[in-house]
PDB file of N, CA, C and O in Angstrom:
ATOM      1  N   UNK A   1     130.467  19.312 112.358  1.00  0.00           N
ATOM      2  CA  UNK A   1     131.260  18.654 113.378  1.00  0.00           C
ATOM      3  C   UNK A   1     131.730  17.312 112.845  1.00  0.00           C
ATOM      4  O   UNK A   1     131.022  16.656 112.081  1.00  0.00           O
ATOM      5  N   UNK A   2     132.892  16.918 113.239  1.00  0.00           N
ATOM      6  CA  UNK A   2     133.463  15.661 112.770  1.00  0.00           C
ATOM      7  C   UNK A   2     133.884  14.819 113.977  1.00  0.00           C
ATOM      8  O   UNK A   2     134.013  15.336 115.086  1.00  0.00           O
ATOM      9  N   UNK A   3     134.094  13.533 113.755  1.00  0.00           N
ATOM     10  CA  UNK A   3     134.546  12.672 114.851  1.00  0.00           C
ATOM     11  C   UNK A   3     135.988  13.017 115.220  1.00  0.00           C
ATOM     12  O   UNK A   3     136.645  13.762 114.494  1.00  0.00           O
ATOM     13  N   UNK A   4     136.484  12.491 116.328  1.00  0.00           N
ATOM     14  CA  UNK A   4     137.884  12.749 116.682  1.00  0.00           C
ATOM     15  C   UNK A   4     138.813  12.350 115.530  1.00  0.00           C
ATOM     16  O   UNK A   4     138.646  11.294 114.922  1.00  0.00           O
ATOM     17  N   UNK A   5     139.776  13.198 115.248  1.00  0.00           N
ATOM     18  CA  UNK A   5     140.637  12.990 114.087  1.00  0.00           C
ATOM     19  C   UNK A   5     141.871  12.164 114.460  1.00  0.00           C
ATOM     20  O   UNK A   5     143.002  12.646 114.390  1.00  0.00           O
ATOM     21  N   UNK A   6     141.635  10.936 114.848  1.00  0.00           N
ATOM     22  CA  UNK A   6     142.739  10.038 115.159  1.00  0.00           C
ATOM     23  C   UNK A   6     143.042   9.201 113.933  1.00  0.00           C
ATOM     24  O   UNK A   6     142.143   8.615 113.328  1.00  0.00           O
ATOM     25  N   UNK A   7     144.304   9.149 113.573  1.00  0.00           N
ATOM     26  CA  UNK A   7     144.700   8.478 112.338  1.00  0.00           C
ATOM     27  C   UNK A   7     144.453   6.978 112.386  1.00  0.00           C
ATOM     28  O   UNK A   7     144.102   6.382 111.368  1.00  0.00           O
ATOM     29  N   UNK A   8     144.628   6.362 113.535  1.00  0.00           N
ATOM     30  CA  UNK A   8     144.452   4.912 113.615  1.00  0.00           C
ATOM     31  C   UNK A   8     142.988   4.490 113.468  1.00  0.00           C
ATOM     32  O   UNK A   8     142.714   3.349 113.094  1.00  0.00           O
ATOM     33  N   UNK A   9     142.055   5.380 113.754  1.00  0.00           N
ATOM     34  CA  UNK A   9     140.634   5.045 113.613  1.00  0.00           C
ATOM     35  C   UNK A   9     140.111   5.323 112.209  1.00  0.00           C
ATOM     36  O   UNK A   9     139.052   4.825 111.825  1.00  0.00           O
ATOM     37  N   UNK A  10     140.854   6.117 111.447  1.00  0.00           N
ATOM     38  CA  UNK A  10     140.414   6.495 110.097  1.00  0.00           C
ATOM     39  C   UNK A  10     141.572   6.344 109.108  1.00  0.00           C
ATOM     40  O   UNK A  10     142.055   7.337 108.565  1.00  0.00           O
ATOM     41  N   UNK A  11     142.016   5.112 108.872  1.00  0.00           N
ATOM     42  CA  UNK A  11     143.175   4.924 107.978  1.00  0.00           C
ATOM     43  C   UNK A  11     142.915   5.354 106.539  1.00  0.00           C
ATOM     44  O   UNK A  11     143.844   5.772 105.848  1.00  0.00           O
ATOM     45  N   UNK A  12     141.670   5.261 106.074  1.00  0.00           N
ATOM     46  CA  UNK A  12     141.363   5.668 104.700  1.00  0.00           C
ATOM     47  C   UNK A  12     141.507   7.179 104.510  1.00  0.00           C
ATOM     48  O   UNK A  12     141.760   7.651 103.402  1.00  0.00           O
ATOM     49  N   UNK A  13     141.345   7.923 105.587  1.00  0.00           N
ATOM     50  CA  UNK A  13     141.333   9.386 105.498  1.00  0.00           C
ATOM     51  C   UNK A  13     142.566  10.024 106.126  1.00  0.00           C
ATOM     52  O   UNK A  13     142.575  11.230 106.372  1.00  0.00           O
ATOM     53  N   UNK A  14     143.601   9.240 106.390  1.00  0.00           N
ATOM     54  CA  UNK A  14     144.767   9.733 107.127  1.00  0.00           C
ATOM     55  C   UNK A  14     145.419  10.936 106.449  1.00  0.00           C
ATOM     56  O   UNK A  14     145.779  11.907 107.114  1.00  0.00           O
ATOM     57  N   UNK A  15     145.567  10.872 105.141  1.00  0.00           N
ATOM     58  CA  UNK A  15     146.240  11.967 104.430  1.00  0.00           C
ATOM     59  C   UNK A  15     145.442  13.272 104.536  1.00  0.00           C
ATOM     60  O   UNK A  15     146.015  14.338 104.762  1.00  0.00           O
ATOM     61  N   UNK A  16     144.139  13.182 104.375  1.00  0.00           N
ATOM     62  CA  UNK A  16     143.297  14.379 104.454  1.00  0.00           C
ATOM     63  C   UNK A  16     143.276  14.917 105.883  1.00  0.00           C
ATOM     64  O   UNK A  16     143.268  16.132 106.083  1.00  0.00           O
ATOM     65  N   UNK A  17     143.266  14.033 106.872  1.00  0.00           N
ATOM     66  CA  UNK A  17     143.291  14.462 108.275  1.00  0.00           C
ATOM     67  C   UNK A  17     144.557  15.250 108.550  1.00  0.00           C
ATOM     68  O   UNK A  17     144.517  16.307 109.180  1.00  0.00           O
ATOM     69  N   UNK A  18     145.687  14.730 108.073  1.00  0.00           N
ATOM     70  CA  UNK A  18     146.960  15.435 108.290  1.00  0.00           C
ATOM     71  C   UNK A  18     146.954  16.802 107.621  1.00  0.00           C
ATOM     72  O   UNK A  18     147.425  17.779 108.204  1.00  0.00           O
ATOM     73  N   UNK A  19     146.426  16.881 106.402  1.00  0.00           N
ATOM     74  CA  UNK A  19     146.345  18.166 105.700  1.00  0.00           C
ATOM     75  C   UNK A  19     145.439  19.143 106.459  1.00  0.00           C
ATOM     76  O   UNK A  19     145.759  20.324 106.594  1.00  0.00           O
ATOM     77  N   UNK A  20     144.317  18.637 106.948  1.00  0.00           N
ATOM     78  CA  UNK A  20     143.356  19.470 107.679  1.00  0.00           C
ATOM     79  C   UNK A  20     143.975  19.997 108.975  1.00  0.00           C
ATOM     80  O   UNK A  20     143.835  21.175 109.302  1.00  0.00           O
ATOM     81  N   UNK A  21     144.654  19.125 109.703  1.00  0.00           N
ATOM     82  CA  UNK A  21     145.298  19.556 110.950  1.00  0.00           C
ATOM     83  C   UNK A  21     146.411  20.569 110.671  1.00  0.00           C
ATOM     84  O   UNK A  21     146.581  21.528 111.424  1.00  0.00           O
ATOM     85  N   UNK A  22     147.165  20.356 109.593  1.00  0.00           N
ATOM     86  CA  UNK A  22     148.223  21.300 109.223  1.00  0.00           C
ATOM     87  C   UNK A  22     147.609  22.649 108.850  1.00  0.00           C
ATOM     88  O   UNK A  22     148.146  23.699 109.205  1.00  0.00           O
ATOM     89  N   UNK A  23     146.496  22.620 108.142  1.00  0.00           N
ATOM     90  CA  UNK A  23     145.814  23.863 107.775  1.00  0.00           C
ATOM     91  C   UNK A  23     145.408  24.644 109.025  1.00  0.00           C
ATOM     92  O   UNK A  23     145.563  25.863 109.085  1.00  0.00           O
ATOM     93  N   UNK A  24     144.891  23.931 110.011  1.00  0.00           N
ATOM     94  CA  UNK A  24     144.486  24.593 111.253  1.00  0.00           C
ATOM     95  C   UNK A  24     145.689  25.177 111.985  1.00  0.00           C
ATOM     96  O   UNK A  24     145.590  26.242 112.595  1.00  0.00           O
ATOM     97  N   UNK A  25     146.825  24.485 111.926  1.00  0.00           N
ATOM     98  CA  UNK A  25     148.036  25.017 112.570  1.00  0.00           C
ATOM     99  C   UNK A  25     148.594  26.203 111.802  1.00  0.00           C
ATOM    100  O   UNK A  25     149.045  27.178 112.404  1.00  0.00           O
ATOM    101  N   UNK A  26     148.567  26.127 110.477  1.00  0.00           N
ATOM    102  CA  UNK A  26     149.111  27.201 109.634  1.00  0.00           C
ATOM    103  C   UNK A  26     148.227  28.446 109.622  1.00  0.00           C
ATOM    104  O   UNK A  26     148.720  29.551 109.394  1.00  0.00           O
ATOM    105  N   UNK A  27     146.940  28.279 109.863  1.00  0.00           N
ATOM    106  CA  UNK A  27     145.989  29.401 109.801  1.00  0.00           C
ATOM    107  C   UNK A  27     145.147  29.440 111.080  1.00  0.00           C
ATOM    108  O   UNK A  27     143.956  29.133 111.045  1.00  0.00           O
ATOM    109  N   UNK A  28     145.758  29.814 112.207  1.00  0.00           N
ATOM    110  CA  UNK A  28     145.017  29.769 113.477  1.00  0.00           C
ATOM    111  C   UNK A  28     143.797  30.690 113.517  1.00  0.00           C
ATOM    112  O   UNK A  28     142.830  30.396 114.220  1.00  0.00           O
ATOM    113  N   UNK A  29     143.825  31.775 112.790  1.00  0.00           N
ATOM    114  CA  UNK A  29     142.666  32.666 112.769  1.00  0.00           C
ATOM    115  C   UNK A  29     141.857  32.455 111.489  1.00  0.00           C
ATOM    116  O   UNK A  29     140.628  32.526 111.506  1.00  0.00           O
ATOM    117  N   UNK A  30     142.543  32.201 110.399  1.00  0.00           N
ATOM    118  CA  UNK A  30     141.878  31.992 109.115  1.00  0.00           C
ATOM    119  C   UNK A  30     140.950  30.793 109.120  1.00  0.00           C
ATOM    120  O   UNK A  30     139.993  30.747 108.347  1.00  0.00           O
ATOM    121  N   UNK A  31     141.222  29.812 109.990  1.00  0.00           N
ATOM    122  CA  UNK A  31     140.349  28.633 110.046  1.00  0.00           C
ATOM    123  C   UNK A  31     138.922  29.011 110.430  1.00  0.00           C
ATOM    124  O   UNK A  31     137.973  28.305 110.087  1.00  0.00           O
ATOM    125  N   UNK A  32     138.773  30.122 111.142  1.00  0.00           N
ATOM    126  CA  UNK A  32     137.436  30.579 111.541  1.00  0.00           C
ATOM    127  C   UNK A  32     136.722  31.314 110.410  1.00  0.00           C
ATOM    128  O   UNK A  32     135.514  31.543 110.475  1.00  0.00           O
ATOM    129  N   UNK A  33     137.474  31.680 109.377  1.00  0.00           N
ATOM    130  CA  UNK A  33     136.904  32.438 108.263  1.00  0.00           C
ATOM    131  C   UNK A  33     136.921  31.654 106.954  1.00  0.00           C
ATOM    132  O   UNK A  33     136.897  32.244 105.874  1.00  0.00           O
ATOM    133  N   UNK A  34     136.964  30.321 107.048  1.00  0.00           N
ATOM    134  CA  UNK A  34     136.821  29.479 105.868  1.00  0.00           C
ATOM    135  C   UNK A  34     138.109  29.099 105.170  1.00  0.00           C
ATOM    136  O   UNK A  34     138.070  28.581 104.054  1.00  0.00           O
ATOM    137  N   UNK A  35     139.237  29.337 105.788  1.00  0.00           N
ATOM    138  CA  UNK A  35     140.518  29.015 105.157  1.00  0.00           C
ATOM    139  C   UNK A  35     140.675  27.509 104.904  1.00  0.00           C
ATOM    140  O   UNK A  35     141.298  27.102 103.923  1.00  0.00           O
ATOM    141  N   UNK A  36     140.110  26.694 105.789  1.00  0.00           N
ATOM    142  CA  UNK A  36     140.273  25.230 105.689  1.00  0.00           C
ATOM    143  C   UNK A  36     138.981  24.518 105.283  1.00  0.00           C
ATOM    144  O   UNK A  36     138.873  23.300 105.425  1.00  0.00           O
ATOM    145  N   UNK A  37     138.019  25.260 104.788  1.00  0.00           N
ATOM    146  CA  UNK A  37     136.713  24.693 104.468  1.00  0.00           C
ATOM    147  C   UNK A  37     136.781  23.633 103.371  1.00  0.00           C
ATOM    148  O   UNK A  37     136.089  22.618 103.444  1.00  0.00           O
ATOM    149  N   UNK A  38     137.602  23.863 102.369  1.00  0.00           N
ATOM    150  CA  UNK A  38     137.710  22.896 101.271  1.00  0.00           C
ATOM    151  C   UNK A  38     138.208  21.545 101.792  1.00  0.00           C
ATOM    152  O   UNK A  38     137.708  20.496 101.384  1.00  0.00           O
ATOM    153  N   UNK A  39     139.187  21.574 102.687  1.00  0.00           N
ATOM    154  CA  UNK A  39     139.684  20.333 103.280  1.00  0.00           C
ATOM    155  C   UNK A  39     138.628  19.690 104.169  1.00  0.00           C
ATOM    156  O   UNK A  39     138.529  18.465 104.235  1.00  0.00           O
ATOM    157  N   UNK A  40     137.851  20.504 104.843  1.00  0.00           N
ATOM    158  CA  UNK A  40     136.778  19.987 105.702  1.00  0.00           C
ATOM    159  C   UNK A  40     135.744  19.236 104.867  1.00  0.00           C
ATOM    160  O   UNK A  40     135.260  18.179 105.273  1.00  0.00           O
ATOM    161  N   UNK A  41     135.413  19.778 103.713  1.00  0.00           N
ATOM    162  CA  UNK A  41     134.458  19.123 102.814  1.00  0.00           C
ATOM    163  C   UNK A  41     135.030  17.793 102.326  1.00  0.00           C
ATOM    164  O   UNK A  41     134.324  16.785 102.291  1.00  0.00           O
ATOM    165  N   UNK A  42     136.317  17.793 101.948  1.00  0.00           N
ATOM    166  CA  UNK A  42     136.972  16.542 101.522  1.00  0.00           C
ATOM    167  C   UNK A  42     136.965  15.525 102.658  1.00  0.00           C
ATOM    168  O   UNK A  42     136.726  14.338 102.439  1.00  0.00           O
ATOM    169  N   UNK A  43     137.228  15.998 103.859  1.00  0.00           N
ATOM    170  CA  UNK A  43     137.257  15.121 105.025  1.00  0.00           C
ATOM    171  C   UNK A  43     135.878  14.517 105.287  1.00  0.00           C
ATOM    172  O   UNK A  43     135.767  13.325 105.574  1.00  0.00           O
ATOM    173  N   UNK A  44     134.847  15.322 105.191  1.00  0.00           N
ATOM    174  CA  UNK A  44     133.483  14.817 105.384  1.00  0.00           C
ATOM    175  C   UNK A  44     133.136  13.750 104.343  1.00  0.00           C
ATOM    176  O   UNK A  44     132.533  12.728 104.668  1.00  0.00           O
ATOM    177  N   UNK A  45     133.521  13.998 103.092  1.00  0.00           N
ATOM    178  CA  UNK A  45     133.270  13.008 102.032  1.00  0.00           C
ATOM    179  C   UNK A  45     134.013  11.704 102.319  1.00  0.00           C
ATOM    180  O   UNK A  45     133.470  10.611 102.158  1.00  0.00           O
ATOM    181  N   UNK A  46     135.247  11.844 102.740  1.00  0.00           N
ATOM    182  CA  UNK A  46     136.053  10.665 103.035  1.00  0.00           C
ATOM    183  C   UNK A  46     135.440   9.867 104.192  1.00  0.00           C
ATOM    184  O   UNK A  46     135.385   8.638 104.139  1.00  0.00           O
ATOM    185  N   UNK A  47     134.984  10.562 105.225  1.00  0.00           N
ATOM    186  CA  UNK A  47     134.347   9.873 106.356  1.00  0.00           C
ATOM    187  C   UNK A  47     133.084   9.142 105.903  1.00  0.00           C
ATOM    188  O   UNK A  47     132.816   8.028 106.351  1.00  0.00           O
ATOM    189  N   UNK A  48     132.310   9.765 105.017  1.00  0.00           N
ATOM    190  CA  UNK A  48     131.102   9.107 104.498  1.00  0.00           C
ATOM    191  C   UNK A  48     131.453   7.839 103.726  1.00  0.00           C
ATOM    192  O   UNK A  48     130.808   6.804 103.889  1.00  0.00           O
ATOM    193  N   UNK A  49     132.483   7.932 102.883  1.00  0.00           N
ATOM    194  CA  UNK A  49     132.917   6.755 102.119  1.00  0.00           C
ATOM    195  C   UNK A  49     133.420   5.658 103.055  1.00  0.00           C
ATOM    196  O   UNK A  49     133.101   4.482 102.878  1.00  0.00           O
ATOM    197  N   UNK A  50     134.197   6.051 104.038  1.00  0.00           N
ATOM    198  CA  UNK A  50     134.737   5.098 105.008  1.00  0.00           C
ATOM    199  C   UNK A  50     133.599   4.409 105.769  1.00  0.00           C
ATOM    200  O   UNK A  50     133.636   3.200 105.996  1.00  0.00           O
ATOM    201  N   UNK A  51     132.611   5.179 106.151  1.00  0.00           N
ATOM    202  CA  UNK A  51     131.474   4.621 106.876  1.00  0.00           C
ATOM    203  C   UNK A  51     130.695   3.646 105.996  1.00  0.00           C
ATOM    204  O   UNK A  51     130.235   2.611 106.477  1.00  0.00           O
ATOM    205  N   UNK A  52     130.544   3.966 104.721  1.00  0.00           N
ATOM    206  CA  UNK A  52     129.832   3.074 103.802  1.00  0.00           C
ATOM    207  C   UNK A  52     130.569   1.747 103.655  1.00  0.00           C
ATOM    208  O   UNK A  52     129.943   0.688 103.619  1.00  0.00           O
ATOM    209  N   UNK A  53     131.891   1.801 103.570  1.00  0.00           N
ATOM    210  CA  UNK A  53     132.693   0.580 103.462  1.00  0.00           C
ATOM    211  C   UNK A  53     132.533  -0.267 104.725  1.00  0.00           C
ATOM    212  O   UNK A  53     132.334  -1.480 104.653  1.00  0.00           O
ATOM    213  N   UNK A  54     132.623   0.393 105.879  1.00  0.00           N
ATOM    214  CA  UNK A  54     132.477  -0.329 107.148  1.00  0.00           C
ATOM    215  C   UNK A  54     131.077  -0.916 107.289  1.00  0.00           C
ATOM    216  O   UNK A  54     130.914  -2.045 107.752  1.00  0.00           O
ATOM    217  N   UNK A  55     130.069  -0.148 106.887  1.00  0.00           N
ATOM    218  CA  UNK A  55     128.689  -0.612 106.976  1.00  0.00           C
ATOM    219  C   UNK A  55     128.491  -1.863 106.126  1.00  0.00           C
ATOM    220  O   UNK A  55     127.849  -2.821 106.557  1.00  0.00           O
ATOM    221  N   UNK A  56     129.045  -1.847 104.917  1.00  0.00           N
ATOM    222  CA  UNK A  56     128.913  -2.996 104.025  1.00  0.00           C
ATOM    223  C   UNK A  56     129.606  -4.220 104.626  1.00  0.00           C
ATOM    224  O   UNK A  56     129.058  -5.321 104.587  1.00  0.00           O
ATOM    225  N   UNK A  57     130.791  -4.038 105.173  1.00  0.00           N
ATOM    226  CA  UNK A  57     131.522  -5.155 105.785  1.00  0.00           C
ATOM    227  C   UNK A  57     130.757  -5.706 106.983  1.00  0.00           C
ATOM    228  O   UNK A  57     130.665  -6.920 107.160  1.00  0.00           O
ATOM    229  N   UNK A  58     130.213  -4.819 107.801  1.00  0.00           N
ATOM    230  CA  UNK A  58     129.434  -5.262 108.965  1.00  0.00           C
ATOM    231  C   UNK A  58     128.177  -6.010 108.535  1.00  0.00           C
ATOM    232  O   UNK A  58     127.790  -6.996 109.162  1.00  0.00           O
ATOM    233  N   UNK A  59     127.542  -5.539 107.467  1.00  0.00           N
ATOM    234  CA  UNK A  59     126.342  -6.204 106.971  1.00  0.00           C
ATOM    235  C   UNK A  59     126.664  -7.616 106.496  1.00  0.00           C
ATOM    236  O   UNK A  59     125.940  -8.561 106.807  1.00  0.00           O
ATOM    237  N   UNK A  60     127.752  -7.756 105.743  1.00  0.00           N
ATOM    238  CA  UNK A  60     128.158  -9.074 105.262  1.00  0.00           C
ATOM    239  C   UNK A  60     128.475 -10.006 106.432  1.00  0.00           C
ATOM    240  O   UNK A  60     128.113 -11.182 106.421  1.00  0.00           O
ATOM    241  N   UNK A  61     129.147  -9.466 107.428  1.00  0.00           N
ATOM    242  CA  UNK A  61     129.495 -10.262 108.609  1.00  0.00           C
ATOM    243  C   UNK A  61     128.231 -10.698 109.356  1.00  0.00           C
ATOM    244  O   UNK A  61     128.132 -11.844 109.794  1.00  0.00           O
ATOM    245  N   UNK A  62     127.277  -9.793 109.500  1.00  0.00           N
ATOM    246  CA  UNK A  62     126.040 -10.137 110.213  1.00  0.00           C
ATOM    247  C   UNK A  62     125.219 -11.148 109.410  1.00  0.00           C
ATOM    248  O   UNK A  62     124.544 -12.001 109.984  1.00  0.00           O
ATOM    249  N   UNK A  63     125.281 -11.049 108.090  1.00  0.00           N
ATOM    250  CA  UNK A  63     124.571 -11.990 107.234  1.00  0.00           C
ATOM    251  C   UNK A  63     125.114 -13.409 107.436  1.00  0.00           C
ATOM    252  O   UNK A  63     124.349 -14.368 107.541  1.00  0.00           O
ATOM    253  N   UNK A  64     126.432 -13.527 107.489  1.00  0.00           N
ATOM    254  CA  UNK A  64     127.061 -14.833 107.721  1.00  0.00           C
ATOM    255  C   UNK A  64     126.685 -15.367 109.101  1.00  0.00           C
ATOM    256  O   UNK A  64     126.405 -16.556 109.258  1.00  0.00           O
ATOM    257  N   UNK A  65     126.679 -14.494 110.088  1.00  0.00           N
ATOM    258  CA  UNK A  65     126.335 -14.908 111.451  1.00  0.00           C
ATOM    259  C   UNK A  65     124.884 -15.382 111.523  1.00  0.00           C
ATOM    260  O   UNK A  65     124.593 -16.387 112.171  1.00  0.00           O
ATOM    261  N   UNK A  66     123.977 -14.670 110.865  1.00  0.00           N
ATOM    262  CA  UNK A  66     122.567 -15.071 110.854  1.00  0.00           C
ATOM    263  C   UNK A  66     122.393 -16.443 110.211  1.00  0.00           C
ATOM    264  O   UNK A  66     121.649 -17.285 110.715  1.00  0.00           O
ATOM    265  N   UNK A  67     123.086 -16.661 109.095  1.00  0.00           N
ATOM    266  CA  UNK A  67     123.004 -17.968 108.425  1.00  0.00           C
ATOM    267  C   UNK A  67     123.524 -19.071 109.340  1.00  0.00           C
ATOM    268  O   UNK A  67     122.940 -20.153 109.415  1.00  0.00           O
ATOM    269  N   UNK A  68     124.603 -18.796 110.022  1.00  0.00           N
ATOM    270  CA  UNK A  68     125.180 -19.788 110.944  1.00  0.00           C
ATOM    271  C   UNK A  68     124.214 -20.087 112.090  1.00  0.00           C
ATOM    272  O   UNK A  68     124.028 -21.243 112.469  1.00  0.00           O
ATOM    273  N   UNK A  69     123.609 -19.047 112.632  1.00  0.00           N
ATOM    274  CA  UNK A  69     122.659 -19.229 113.735  1.00  0.00           C
ATOM    275  C   UNK A  69     121.429 -20.008 113.270  1.00  0.00           C
ATOM    276  O   UNK A  69     120.931 -20.866 114.000  1.00  0.00           O
ATOM    277  N   UNK A  70     120.943 -19.725 112.082  1.00  0.00           N
ATOM    278  CA  UNK A  70     119.792 -20.463 111.556  1.00  0.00           C
ATOM    279  C   UNK A  70     120.120 -21.938 111.388  1.00  0.00           C
ATOM    280  O   UNK A  70     119.293 -22.799 111.685  1.00  0.00           O
ATOM    281  N   UNK A  71     121.321 -22.229 110.912  1.00  0.00           N
ATOM    282  CA  UNK A  71     121.734 -23.624 110.757  1.00  0.00           C
ATOM    283  C   UNK A  71     121.823 -24.313 112.115  1.00  0.00           C
ATOM    284  O   UNK A  71     121.409 -25.464 112.257  1.00  0.00           O
ATOM    285  N   UNK A  72     122.361 -23.615 113.110  1.00  0.00           N
ATOM    286  CA  UNK A  72     122.452 -24.194 114.456  1.00  0.00           C
ATOM    287  C   UNK A  72     121.071 -24.431 115.060  1.00  0.00           C
ATOM    288  O   UNK A  72     120.837 -25.458 115.697  1.00  0.00           O
ATOM    289  N   UNK A  73     120.154 -23.480 114.859  1.00  0.00           N
ATOM    290  CA  UNK A  73     118.793 -23.643 115.380  1.00  0.00           C
ATOM    291  C   UNK A  73     118.084 -24.814 114.705  1.00  0.00           C
ATOM    292  O   UNK A  73     117.379 -25.581 115.361  1.00  0.00           O
ATOM    293  N   UNK A  74     118.274 -24.948 113.398  1.00  0.00           N
ATOM    294  CA  UNK A  74     117.672 -26.050 112.663  1.00  0.00           C
ATOM    295  C   UNK A  74     118.216 -27.383 113.164  1.00  0.00           C
ATOM    296  O   UNK A  74     117.464 -28.340 113.348  1.00  0.00           O
ATOM    297  N   UNK A  75     119.518 -27.436 113.382  1.00  0.00           N
ATOM    298  CA  UNK A  75     120.148 -28.650 113.881  1.00  0.00           C
ATOM    299  C   UNK A  75     119.644 -28.969 115.290  1.00  0.00           C
ATOM    300  O   UNK A  75     119.376 -30.128 115.609  1.00  0.00           O
ATOM    301  N   UNK A  76     119.516 -27.943 116.129  1.00  0.00           N
ATOM    302  CA  UNK A  76     119.020 -28.155 117.489  1.00  0.00           C
ATOM    303  C   UNK A  76     117.576 -28.647 117.463  1.00  0.00           C
ATOM    304  O   UNK A  76     117.206 -29.512 118.257  1.00  0.00           O
ATOM    305  N   UNK A  77     116.764 -28.113 116.571  1.00  0.00           N
ATOM    306  CA  UNK A  77     115.371 -28.546 116.456  1.00  0.00           C
ATOM    307  C   UNK A  77     115.296 -29.996 115.994  1.00  0.00           C
ATOM    308  O   UNK A  77     114.479 -30.769 116.494  1.00  0.00           O
ATOM    309  N   UNK A  78     116.144 -30.362 115.045  1.00  0.00           N
ATOM    310  CA  UNK A  78     116.169 -31.753 114.573  1.00  0.00           C
ATOM    311  C   UNK A  78     116.616 -32.693 115.682  1.00  0.00           C
ATOM    312  O   UNK A  78     116.065 -33.783 115.834  1.00  0.00           O
ATOM    313  N   UNK A  79     117.607 -32.279 116.452  1.00  0.00           N
ATOM    314  CA  UNK A  79     118.084 -33.104 117.563  1.00  0.00           C
ATOM    315  C   UNK A  79     117.006 -33.269 118.634  1.00  0.00           C
ATOM    316  O   UNK A  79     116.852 -34.346 119.209  1.00  0.00           O
ATOM    317  N   UNK A  80     116.262 -32.193 118.895  1.00  0.00           N
ATOM    318  CA  UNK A  80     115.178 -32.249 119.871  1.00  0.00           C
ATOM    319  C   UNK A  80     114.063 -33.185 119.377  1.00  0.00           C
ATOM    320  O   UNK A  80     113.480 -33.938 120.157  1.00  0.00           O
ATOM    321  N   UNK A  81     113.782 -33.124 118.084  1.00  0.00           N
ATOM    322  CA  UNK A  81     112.765 -33.990 117.486  1.00  0.00           C
ATOM    323  C   UNK A  81     113.175 -35.461 117.596  1.00  0.00           C
ATOM    324  O   UNK A  81     112.351 -36.317 117.919  1.00  0.00           O
ATOM    325  N   UNK A  82     114.448 -35.749 117.327  1.00  0.00           N
ATOM    326  CA  UNK A  82     114.947 -37.128 117.440  1.00  0.00           C
ATOM    327  C   UNK A  82     114.886 -37.610 118.885  1.00  0.00           C
ATOM    328  O   UNK A  82     114.590 -38.775 119.150  1.00  0.00           O
ATOM    329  N   UNK A  83     115.168 -36.711 119.804  1.00  0.00           N
ATOM    330  CA  UNK A  83     115.128 -37.065 121.234  1.00  0.00           C
ATOM    331  C   UNK A  83     113.722 -37.420 121.675  1.00  0.00           C
ATOM    332  O   UNK A  83     113.549 -38.312 122.506  1.00  0.00           O
ATOM    333  N   UNK A  84     112.701 -36.739 121.136  1.00  0.00           N
ATOM    334  CA  UNK A  84     111.312 -37.011 121.484  1.00  0.00           C
ATOM    335  C   UNK A  84     110.860 -38.358 120.898  1.00  0.00           C
ATOM    336  O   UNK A  84     110.065 -39.075 121.505  1.00  0.00           O
ATOM    337  N   UNK A  85     111.378 -38.683 119.715  1.00  0.00           N
ATOM    338  CA  UNK A  85     110.976 -39.937 119.063  1.00  0.00           C
ATOM    339  C   UNK A  85     111.506 -41.159 119.813  1.00  0.00           C
ATOM    340  O   UNK A  85     110.882 -42.220 119.786  1.00  0.00           O
ATOM    341  N   UNK A  86     112.642 -41.019 120.476  1.00  0.00           N
ATOM    342  CA  UNK A  86     113.226 -42.140 121.195  1.00  0.00           C
ATOM    343  C   UNK A  86     112.543 -42.391 122.534  1.00  0.00           C
ATOM    344  O   UNK A  86     112.765 -43.438 123.142  1.00  0.00           O
ATOM    345  N   UNK A  87     111.732 -41.476 123.002  1.00  0.00           N
ATOM    346  CA  UNK A  87     111.071 -41.652 124.305  1.00  0.00           C
ATOM    347  C   UNK A  87     109.886 -42.493 124.178  1.00  0.00           C
ATOM    348  O   UNK A  87     109.203 -42.750 125.169  1.00  0.00           O
TER     349      UNK A  87
END
């Protein structure tokens, strides 16, 4: 099973998606007997690669966010410490 084959959600795999959909249209019965299996395998590989790229980008983004949050927490702790010293 594959995710919905919308081109805007899978720009890296757009060409393979179009080929796969055309295969299904050209072979309405043959698709049930493996006529489009080779394209399906290519599509699955492409989705895996696309997911790996997205995962890496999300990881980098979360890493930057964590660093930013740690800096803000450190700054807030220092400000709280200074506030206690003035009392």
